[in-house]
N, C-alpha and C positions, 0 to 999 in steps of 0.2 A: 745683613743679619736680621733674622726674624725677631720682631718685638715680642717680649714675654711679659705677661702680667705679673704683678708683685705677688699674687696669690695663685694657687693652683686652679686650673680651669674648672675642675669639678665643683668648686665652691661657687661658681657663677650662676647658680639656679635663680630662676625668676618667679616670683610669686605675685599674682594679681591681687592688688588691694586697692581700695578706694583712693582716688586722688582728688585734687582740688577741682578738676574738670576732666572731660573725656580725653583731652590731648595729653594729660599728665597723670596716668595711673602709676601706681607704685610698682616698680620692678627692681628688686634688689640686685645690685651689681657689686660684687666684692673686689674692689680695685686697690685696696690699701691706701685710701685717701685719708690723711689724718685730720681733715677738717669736716666736722659734721654738717655744716651749712652747705659746703660744696657736694658732699656725699649725697645729701638729700636732694639737691638740684639734679645730680646725675641719676639717682634712682627714680626721679619723677620725670625725666626726660627733658628738663630745661636746658641742659647741656649734654652732649652726646659724644664724649671722647671714645675712639675706637679701642684704645688700650692706654696703658700708663705713659706711653711716650708721645701720644697724639696731642699736639697743641690745642688748647681751647681758645678760639679766636676772640679777640677783644670784644667785638660787637655782640657775639653770642653770650659772653659772660655778662656784659653790661645789661643786655636785654633780660637775661635770666634773673639777675639781681632785682631788677625793677618789677618783673612779673611775679616772681616767687616770694620775695620778702618785701616788696613795695619800697625799695630804695628810691629816693629822688634821683632824677636823671644826673644831676651834678654829682651827687655822692657816689653813684654807681660808676661814673666815669673816673673820678678821682681814686676810688677804691681799686679799680682794675689797673689804672695807671701805676699806682703805688706798688701793687703786687708784681707787675711786670718789671718795674724798675728794680725791685728787690731781687728778682731772679735774673735780671739782665737779659730779658727775652724781648724779641721784637714781634714774633708771630703769635705770641700768647704762651703762657705757662702751661705745663702739663702736670700730671699726678706725681711723676717722679721728682719734679721740682718741689712740689708741696711736701713730699716725703723726706727730703733732705734735712737732716737734723741740724737745728740751729739757725735756719733762715726764717721760716714761718712756723714750722713744726717745732714744738718746744716741750720741755719737761713742765711738771705741775699742771698738766691738763685735767680738766674735769672728767673726761671720758676715756682717756688713753693712759697707759702706763708710761712712766719715765723710760728713757732708753735703756737704762741699766736694769730695769725691772722685768722687761719682756717685750711684748708686742706693743709698740708705740704708735702703730698706724691704724688700728681698728678698735672699735668701741669695746670696752670691758665692763660687763654688767656689774661685777663686784665693786668696781671703782665708782661707777655712777650711783649705785645704791648707797655707798658709804656717804656720798654727798648728801643725798636726800635724807638718810637716817641721822645725819648730824644736825638737822633742823629741828628745834624743840617745839613741835606743834602741840597745842592743847588737845587732850583726849577727846573732847567733844567735836573736834573739827572733822568733817567728812572728807573723803578722798578728793572729791572735785572742788573742795573749798581750800585745799592746801596751796599756798602761794609761796613763791621764792623771790627774795628781794636782794638789794645791794648788799645789805649786811650779811645775809647768808653766803653770798658769793665771796665776800671779803674774808669771812671766817675760814671758809674752805680753802681759798687760795693761799692764805697764810700757812695753814696746816700743810698743804702740798709742797710749798716752797721750802719748808723746813726739812722735807725728806730728800731734797736734791743733794746728791753726795759731792758734786763738783760743778764748777762753772767754767767750762773751757772757753777759749777766746771767742768762738763763734756763738756762744750762748752766755752772755754776761747776766748777772742778777738783775740789772736794770732792764735788759732785753726781755728776760722771761716775764718780769712783772708787766712791762708794757704790753706784751702780746696776751698775757693772761687776762689783764683788765679789759683789753679790747674784745677778746672773744666772749667774755662774760657779759659785757654791755650789749653787744650785738645779739646774743641769745635772749637777754631780758627784753630788749626792744622788739625782737621778732615775735616773741610769744607773750607779750604783755596782754593781759586780759582786759579789754576795753569795757566789758560789761560789769566786771567786778571792781574795777579801779576807777575812782572818781578823779576828774581833772584836778591837778594840783597835788595829789597824793604821791608818795614815793613810788618809783618804778617797781612793779611787781609782775611776775609771770606765773601762770598756772603750772603747778608741778606736774600734773598729768600730761600736759602738752610737752614740756621739756623732757619727760621721761620717754615718751614715744620717739621724739626727735633724737635724743642721745642714744637710746638702745637700738632702735630700728632704722634710724636715719631716714625718716619719712615725715611728711607733714600730717599732724593729727587731726585731719578734717572730720573724722567720725566722732571726735570729742567736742566738736563745735568751733575749732580754730578756723579762722579765715585771715588772709593777708589783710593788713590794715587798709582802710578805705583811702581813697585818693587824697582826702583832706588831712589824713594823718600819715603822710609818707615819712619814711625813715630818713632824716636829714643829717648832713654832716655836723651842723650846729648842735642839734639835739644829742648826737652821739658824743661829741667833744664835751659837752656839759655833763653828761652821765659818766664819761670817763673820769673826769676830775672828781665827781661825787664818789665814785667807787674808790679812787685812789686815796681820797681824803678819809673814807671809812676804814680802809686797810691801815692807814697810818694811825688812826684813832685807836683801832683795836690792838695794834702792836705796842702802843705806849701804856 
């Protein structure tokens, strides 16, 4: 049986946009991938699935995480291992695995609708802008000075969780929160502004960078973003620490 994409073929138009290097220009592929991080890696050619059923090899995904988001080697290996373990795959997971509701795809997403609201696989501009508009910036702050921090994500995640109408067995409340905190922390770490954030300050990312990533699923290199330098790799320890910080912040705001 011929493999079919999740979205119509006519939506698979490709537009040339600047990428991080000549090997990775931006070419939008509408594959119905619910994860913006993986969608961006597909759109920049770090991973190249033929269609939604094509397995993404372990080594290709590990290499992509290291090159695109500067994961440490150990973190990339553990991340890919955990994902394949979750999907019970040996050759590598595919887009249809990611799209299955309740495994890794979940409600209360920053950029996707909940399953009962409509399209839960592709970015929704209205939902993304609701997040950014919920952040109370001072009027004098310019666009490129707007930052997003753990507290902002905590507030938005709490609001989104309140809109969930039911928690079926495959998507418990604890599971939704675990995945929601994880996706938020990884986004903040990937787009942390090293020039504007001093060492020791709370984790913050530039809103402009996150906006491009969420809306267009691409790397905002034209706005000055670059993957972290080798001395600032995204490590599992750093991620776990930030996970608990965001979890603590959510509990604080709920009380």
